N, CA, C and O atoms as a printed pandas DataFrame, in Angstrom:
     atom_number atom_name residue_name chain_id  residue_number  x_coord  y_coord  z_coord
0              1         N          MET        A               1    0.553   -1.217   -0.022
1              2        CA          MET        A               1   -0.215    0.177    0.189
2              3         C          MET        A               1    0.365    1.200    0.053
3              4         O          MET        A               1    0.248    1.761    1.142
4              5         N          SER        A               2    1.082    1.986   -0.772
5              6        CA          SER        A               2    1.383    3.100   -1.073
6              7         C          SER        A               2    1.376    4.319    0.359
7              8         O          SER        A               2    0.275    4.538    0.865
8              9         N          ASP        A               3    2.243    4.832    0.765
9             10        CA          ASP        A               3    1.921    5.846    1.560
10            11         C          ASP        A               3    1.001    6.890    1.420
11            12         O          ASP        A               3    0.855    7.586    2.425
12            13         N          SER        A               4    0.325    7.183    0.403
13            14        CA          SER        A               4   -0.898    8.172    0.406
14            15         C          SER        A               4   -2.186    7.124    0.532
15            16         O          SER        A               4   -3.223    7.641    0.946
16            17         N          SER        A               5   -2.218    6.030    0.290
17            18        CA          SER        A               5   -3.715    5.137    0.495
18            19         C          SER        A               5   -3.394    4.670    1.904
19            20         O          SER        A               5   -4.369    4.608    2.654
20            21         N          SER        A               6   -2.013    4.271    2.494
21            22        CA          SER        A               6   -2.213    4.286    4.206
22            23         C          SER        A               6   -2.498    5.599    5.004
23            24         O          SER        A               6   -2.796    5.651    6.197
24            25         N          SER        A               7   -2.350    6.682    4.118
25            26        CA          SER        A               7   -2.418    8.106    5.205
26            27         C          SER        A               7   -4.204    8.105    5.246
27            28         O          SER        A               7   -4.870    8.283    6.266
28            29         N          ARG        A               8   -4.709    7.873    3.957
29            30        CA          ARG        A               8   -6.306    8.203    4.013
30            31         C          ARG        A               8   -6.714    7.301    4.402
31            32         O          ARG        A               8   -7.887    7.593    4.636
32            33         N          LEU        A               9   -6.463    5.662    4.835
33            34        CA          LEU        A               9   -6.874    5.046    5.125
34            35         C          LEU        A               9   -7.055    5.144    6.780
35            36         O          LEU        A               9   -7.959    4.993    7.601
36            37         N          GLN        A              10   -6.272    5.336    6.772
37            38        CA          GLN        A              10   -5.464    5.919    8.705
38            39         C          GLN        A              10   -6.596    7.009    9.006
39            40         O          GLN        A              10   -7.100    7.025   10.129
40            41         N          LEU        A              11   -7.066    8.055    7.883
41            42        CA          LEU        A              11   -7.674    9.145    8.204
42            43         C          LEU        A              11   -9.305    8.621    8.191
43            44         O          LEU        A              11  -10.059    8.911    9.119
44            45         N          LEU        A              12   -9.685    7.920    7.172
45            46        CA          LEU        A              12  -11.039    7.340    7.341
46            47         C          LEU        A              12  -11.561    6.690    8.720
47            48         O          LEU        A              12  -12.678    6.662    9.236
48            49         N          PHE        A              13  -10.155    6.115    9.158
49            50        CA          PHE        A              13  -10.190    5.264   10.205
50            51         C          PHE        A              13  -10.293    6.097   11.763
51            52         O          PHE        A              13  -10.859    5.779   12.808
52            53         N          ASP        A              14   -9.466    7.306   11.377
53            54        CA          ASP        A              14   -9.810    8.076   12.743
54            55         C          ASP        A              14  -11.132    9.272   12.747
55            56         O          ASP        A              14  -11.480    9.903   13.745
56            57         N          THR        A              15  -11.688    9.376   11.498
57            58        CA          THR        A              15  -12.598    9.769   11.346
58            59         C          THR        A              15  -13.890    8.988   12.027
59            60         O          THR        A              15  -14.812    9.493   12.669
60            61         N          ALA        A              16  -13.670    7.604   11.689
61            62        CA          ALA        A              16  -15.214    6.521   12.493
62            63         C          ALA        A              16  -15.175    6.684   13.776
63            64         O          ALA        A              16  -15.963    7.125   14.612
64            65         N          LEU        A              17  -13.868    6.150   13.800
65            66        CA          LEU        A              17  -13.520    6.472   15.546
66            67         C          LEU        A              17  -13.942    7.457   16.235
67            68         O          LEU        A              17  -14.509    7.200   17.297
68            69         N          GLN        A              18  -13.783    8.821   15.823
69            70        CA          GLN        A              18  -14.393    9.954   16.029
70            71         C          GLN        A              18  -16.150    9.494   15.840
71            72         O          GLN        A              18  -16.648    9.271   16.943
72            73         N          SER        A              19  -16.871    9.367   14.987
73            74        CA          SER        A              19  -17.762    9.434   14.818
74            75         C          SER        A              19  -18.549    8.301   15.919
75            76         O          SER        A              19  -19.400    8.752   16.685
76            77         N          TYR        A              20  -18.312    7.264   15.935
77            78        CA          TYR        A              20  -18.212    6.193   16.877
78            79         C          TYR        A              20  -18.479    6.781   18.197
79            80         O          TYR        A              20  -19.529    6.663   18.828
80            81         N          GLU        A              21  -16.877    7.763   18.740
81            82        CA          GLU        A              21  -17.424    8.158   20.396
82            83         C          GLU        A              21  -18.162    9.449   19.910
83            84         O          GLU        A              21  -17.077    9.910   19.555
84            85         N          LYS        A              22  -18.720   10.081   19.698
85            86        CA          LYS        A              22  -19.632   11.065   19.206
86            87         C          LYS        A              22  -21.140   10.649   19.516
87            88         O          LYS        A              22  -21.964   11.266   20.191
88            89         N          GLN        A              23  -21.323    9.050   18.627
89            90        CA          GLN        A              23  -22.956    9.000   18.816
90            91         C          GLN        A              23  -22.989    8.219   19.623
91            92         O          GLN        A              23  -24.078    7.668   19.787
92            93         N          THR        A              24  -21.934    7.840   20.425
93            94        CA          THR        A              24  -21.855    6.888   21.417
94            95         C          THR        A              24  -21.684    6.974   22.860
95            96         O          THR        A              24  -22.041    6.222   23.766
96            97         N          GLY        A              25  -21.172    7.866   22.850
97            98        CA          GLY        A              25  -20.787    8.510   24.028
98            99         C          GLY        A              25  -19.194    7.810   24.711
99           100         O          GLY        A              25  -18.511    8.321   25.599
100          101         N          MET        A              26  -18.952    6.654   24.045
101          102        CA          MET        A              26  -18.164    6.144   24.386
102          103         C          MET        A              26  -16.947    5.540   23.004
103          104         O          MET        A              26  -17.185    5.184   21.850
104          105         N          LYS        A              27  -15.425    5.656   23.902
105          106        CA          LYS        A              27  -14.327    5.213   22.962
106          107         C          LYS        A              27  -14.686    3.376   22.638
107          108         O          LYS        A              27  -14.952    2.363   23.285
108          109         N          PHE        A              28  -14.424    3.913   20.835
109          110        CA          PHE        A              28  -14.527    2.262   20.631
110          111         C          PHE        A              28  -13.635    1.128   21.047
111          112         O          PHE        A              28  -13.966   -0.032   20.801
112          113         N          VAL        A              29  -12.099    1.528   21.899
113          114        CA          VAL        A              29  -11.569    0.540   23.003
114          115         C          VAL        A              29  -12.177   -0.050   24.122
115          116         O          VAL        A              29  -12.129   -1.217   24.511
116          117         N          ASP        A              30  -12.848    1.085   24.657
117          118        CA          ASP        A              30  -13.414    0.161   25.817
118          119         C          ASP        A              30  -14.695   -0.378   25.297
119          120         O          ASP        A              30  -14.922   -1.586   25.364
120          121         N          HIS        A              31  -15.146    0.065   25.024
121          122        CA          HIS        A              31  -16.464   -1.905   24.268
122          123         C          HIS        A              31  -16.313   -2.850   24.633
123          124         O          HIS        A              31  -15.218   -3.123   25.124
124          125         N          PRO        A              32  -17.051   -3.541   24.589
125          126        CA          PRO        A              32  -16.302   -4.693   25.334
126          127         C          PRO        A              32  -16.252   -5.811   24.572
127          128         O          PRO        A              32  -15.649   -6.815   24.950
128          129         N          LEU        A              33  -17.124   -5.704   22.987
129          130        CA          LEU        A              33  -16.538   -6.378   21.599
130          131         C          LEU        A              33  -15.053   -5.987   21.136
131          132         O          LEU        A              33  -14.319   -6.813   20.595
132          133         N          ALA        A              34  -14.715   -4.820   21.360
133          134        CA          ALA        A              34  -13.392   -4.271   20.988
134          135         C          ALA        A              34  -11.978   -5.217   21.906
135          136         O          ALA        A              34  -10.933   -5.829   21.683
136          137         N          ARG        A              35  -12.933   -4.751   23.091
137          138        CA          ARG        A              35  -11.649   -5.686   24.523
138          139         C          ARG        A              35  -11.428   -7.196   24.094
139          140         O          ARG        A              35  -10.371   -7.828   24.095
140          141         N          GLN        A              36  -12.977   -7.702   23.644
141          142        CA          GLN        A              36  -12.444   -8.872   23.547
142          143         C          GLN        A              36  -11.629   -9.502   22.110
143          144         O          GLN        A              36  -10.914  -10.504   22.090
144          145         N          LEU        A              37  -12.014   -8.476   20.774
145          146        CA          LEU        A              37  -11.017   -8.475   19.823
146          147         C          LEU        A              37   -9.759   -8.337   19.994
147          148         O          LEU        A              37   -9.011   -8.846   19.160
148          149         N          GLU        A              38   -9.244   -7.655   21.050
149          150        CA          GLU        A              38   -8.192   -7.143   21.420
150          151         C          GLU        A              38   -7.273   -8.212   21.681
151          152         O          GLU        A              38   -6.058   -8.242   21.488
152          153         N          ILE        A              39   -8.027   -9.070   22.140
153          154        CA          ILE        A              39   -6.991  -10.789   22.811
154          155         C          ILE        A              39   -7.226  -11.661   21.898
155          156         O          ILE        A              39   -7.056  -12.807   22.315
156          157         N          CYS        A              40   -7.610  -11.578   20.611
157          158        CA          CYS        A              40   -7.570  -12.399   19.911
158          159         C          CYS        A              40   -6.146  -12.767   18.941
159          160         O          CYS        A              40   -5.551  -11.903   18.298
160          161         N          HIS        A              41   -5.830  -13.917   18.975
161          162        CA          HIS        A              41   -4.348  -14.420   18.899
162          163         C          HIS        A              41   -4.432  -14.946   17.082
163          164         O          HIS        A              41   -3.397  -15.001   16.417
164          165         N          SER        A              42   -5.520  -15.222   16.606
165          166        CA          SER        A              42   -5.601  -15.658   15.446
166          167         C          SER        A              42   -6.908  -15.226   14.709
167          168         O          SER        A              42   -7.749  -14.501   15.241
168          169         N          ILE        A              43   -7.018  -15.746   13.394
169          170        CA          ILE        A              43   -8.479  -15.323   12.620
170          171         C          ILE        A              43   -9.580  -15.777   13.126
171          172         O          ILE        A              43  -10.648  -15.182   13.269
172          173         N          GLY        A              44   -9.203  -17.226   13.493
173          174        CA          GLY        A              44  -10.193  -18.049   13.757
174          175         C          GLY        A              44  -10.807  -18.191   15.032
175          176         O          GLY        A              44  -11.699  -18.989   15.321
176          177         N          SER        A              45  -10.121  -17.140   15.963
177          178        CA          SER        A              45  -10.588  -16.614   17.473
178          179         C          SER        A              45  -11.411  -15.676   16.831
179          180         O          SER        A              45  -12.587  -16.019   16.951
180          181         N          ILE        A              46  -11.279  -14.640   16.201
181          182        CA          ILE        A              46  -11.877  -13.340   15.626
182          183         C          ILE        A              46  -12.857  -13.938   15.356
183          184         O          ILE        A              46  -13.707  -13.747   16.225
184          185         N          MET        A              47  -13.401  -14.988   14.088
185          186        CA          MET        A              47  -14.560  -15.030   13.390
186          187         C          MET        A              47  -15.334  -15.815   14.597
187          188         O          MET        A              47  -16.477  -15.363   14.524
188          189         N          ASP        A              48  -15.309  -16.487   15.361
189          190        CA          ASP        A              48  -15.621  -17.313   16.315
190          191         C          ASP        A              48  -16.725  -15.888   17.245
191          192         O          ASP        A              48  -17.936  -15.955   17.453
192          193         N          ILE        A              49  -15.817  -14.779   17.614
193          194        CA          ILE        A              49  -16.288  -13.846   18.053
194          195         C          ILE        A              49  -17.789  -13.222   17.173
195          196         O          ILE        A              49  -18.974  -12.978   17.397
196          197         N          LEU        A              50  -16.922  -13.188   16.218
197          198        CA          LEU        A              50  -17.999  -12.184   15.467
198          199         C          LEU        A              50  -18.886  -12.982   15.103
199          200         O          LEU        A              50  -19.905  -12.378   14.769
200          201         N          GLN        A              51  -18.991  -14.537   14.977
201          202        CA          GLN        A              51  -20.189  -15.332   14.749
202          203         C          GLN        A              51  -20.824  -15.336   16.125
203          204         O          GLN        A              51  -22.046  -15.275   15.987
204          205         N          GLN        A              52  -20.518  -15.376   17.208
205          206        CA          GLN        A              52  -21.164  -15.451   18.521
206          207         C          GLN        A              52  -21.967  -13.901   18.584
207          208         O          GLN        A              52  -22.908  -13.742   19.362
208          209         N          GLN        A              53  -21.557  -12.949   17.811
209          210        CA          GLN        A              53  -22.196  -11.670   17.691
210          211         C          GLN        A              53  -23.443  -11.248   16.582
211          212         O          GLN        A              53  -24.311  -10.376   16.616
212          213         N          ALA        A              54  -23.148  -12.128   15.757
213          214        CA          ALA        A              54  -24.127  -12.419   14.782
214          215         C          ALA        A              54  -25.259  -12.999   15.426
215          216         O          ALA        A              54  -26.261  -12.313   15.628
216          217         N          ARG        A              55  -25.195  -14.245   15.781
217          218        CA          ARG        A              55  -26.211  -15.365   16.228
218          219         C          ARG        A              55  -27.636  -14.660   16.789
219          220         O          ARG        A              55  -28.609  -15.392   16.603
220          221         N          PRO        A              56  -27.965  -13.266   17.495
221          222        CA          PRO        A              56  -28.929  -13.033   17.770
222          223         C          PRO        A              56  -30.112  -12.504   15.729
223          224         O          PRO        A              56  -31.310  -12.572   15.454
224          225         N          LEU        A              57  -29.242  -12.192   15.152
225          226        CA          LEU        A              57  -29.897  -11.979   13.758
226          227         C          LEU        A              57  -29.945  -13.196   13.171
227          228         O          LEU        A              57  -29.984  -13.156   11.941
228          229         N          SER        A              58  -29.952  -14.163   13.626
229          230        CA          SER        A              58  -30.662  -15.569   12.770
230          231         C          SER        A              58  -31.793  -15.283   12.940
231          232         O          SER        A              58  -32.489  -15.675   12.003
232          233         N          ALA        A              59  -32.755  -14.374   14.303
233          234        CA          ALA        A              59  -33.780  -14.196   13.907
234          235         C          ALA        A              59  -34.849  -13.854   12.604
235          236         O          ALA        A              59  -36.000  -14.187   12.321
236          237         N          PHE        A              60  -33.653  -12.883   11.899
237          238        CA          PHE        A              60  -34.421  -12.263   10.777
238          239         C          PHE        A              60  -34.092  -13.096    9.713
239          240         O          PHE        A              60  -33.020  -13.699    9.769
240          241         N          PRO        A              61  -34.926  -13.255    8.621
241          242        CA          PRO        A              61  -35.250  -14.337    7.610
242          243         C          PRO        A              61  -33.742  -13.512    6.752
243          244         O          PRO        A              61  -33.461  -12.320    6.635
244          245         N          GLY        A              62  -32.962  -14.872    6.235
245          246        CA          GLY        A              62  -31.674  -14.770    4.725
246          247         C          GLY        A              62  -30.975  -15.470    5.168
247          248         O          GLY        A              62  -31.337  -16.640    5.294
248          249         N          ASP        A              63  -29.742  -15.087    5.575
249          250        CA          ASP        A              63  -28.234  -15.914    5.783
250          251         C          ASP        A              63  -28.297  -16.209    6.743
251          252         O          ASP        A              63  -27.157  -16.441    7.145
252          253         N          GLY        A              64  -29.561  -16.503    8.049
253          254        CA          GLY        A              64  -29.511  -17.432    9.058
254          255         C          GLY        A              64  -28.405  -16.644   10.144
255          256         O          GLY        A              64  -28.062  -17.266   11.150
256          257         N          GLY        A              65  -27.763  -14.991    9.852
257          258        CA          GLY        A              65  -27.155  -14.756   10.524
258          259         C          GLY        A              65  -25.687  -14.394   10.699
259          260         O          GLY        A              65  -25.027  -13.718   11.487
260          261         N          GLN        A              66  -25.387  -15.395    9.251
261          262        CA          GLN        A              66  -23.818  -15.614    9.348
262          263         C          GLN        A              66  -23.482  -14.340    8.777
263          264         O          GLN        A              66  -24.175  -14.127    7.782
264          265         N          VAL        A              67  -22.550  -13.270    9.076
265          266        CA          VAL        A              67  -21.722  -12.325    9.069
266          267         C          VAL        A              67  -20.464  -12.398    7.853
267          268         O          VAL        A              67  -20.121  -11.421    7.187
268          269         N          ILE        A              68  -19.921  -13.667    7.743
269          270        CA          ILE        A              68  -18.735  -13.518    6.754
270          271         C          ILE        A              68  -18.658  -15.614    6.126
271          272         O          ILE        A              68  -18.947  -16.619    6.776
272          273         N          THR        A              69  -18.412  -15.547    5.422
273          274        CA          THR        A              69  -18.536  -16.593    5.048
274          275         C          THR        A              69  -16.954  -16.949    4.468
275          276         O          THR        A              69  -16.326  -16.019    3.963
276          277         N          SER        A              70  -16.295  -18.374    4.554
277          278        CA          SER        A              70  -15.534  -19.062    3.692
278          279         C          SER        A              70  -15.146  -19.363    2.678
279          280         O          SER        A              70  -15.060  -20.576    2.484
280          281         N          GLU        A              71  -14.819  -18.625    1.799
281          282        CA          GLU        A              71  -14.931  -19.642    0.200
282          283         C          GLU        A              71  -13.665  -20.297   -0.242
283          284         O          GLU        A              71  -13.647  -20.976   -1.268
């Protein structure tokens, strides 16, 4: 990734974090989900957490709450 692409991505990420904090009154790093993801040491453990978060969505018609598929 070029420096300008990296800088643009960092700017977008920082803006999203500021927007999250403004809308929720909470820094993202203090959110329980962020804390769970922070201690993950593999893609599999991240996938497990995201799938757990998606389970309540399975009540909605569609894909059964699956957020990410591995193909």
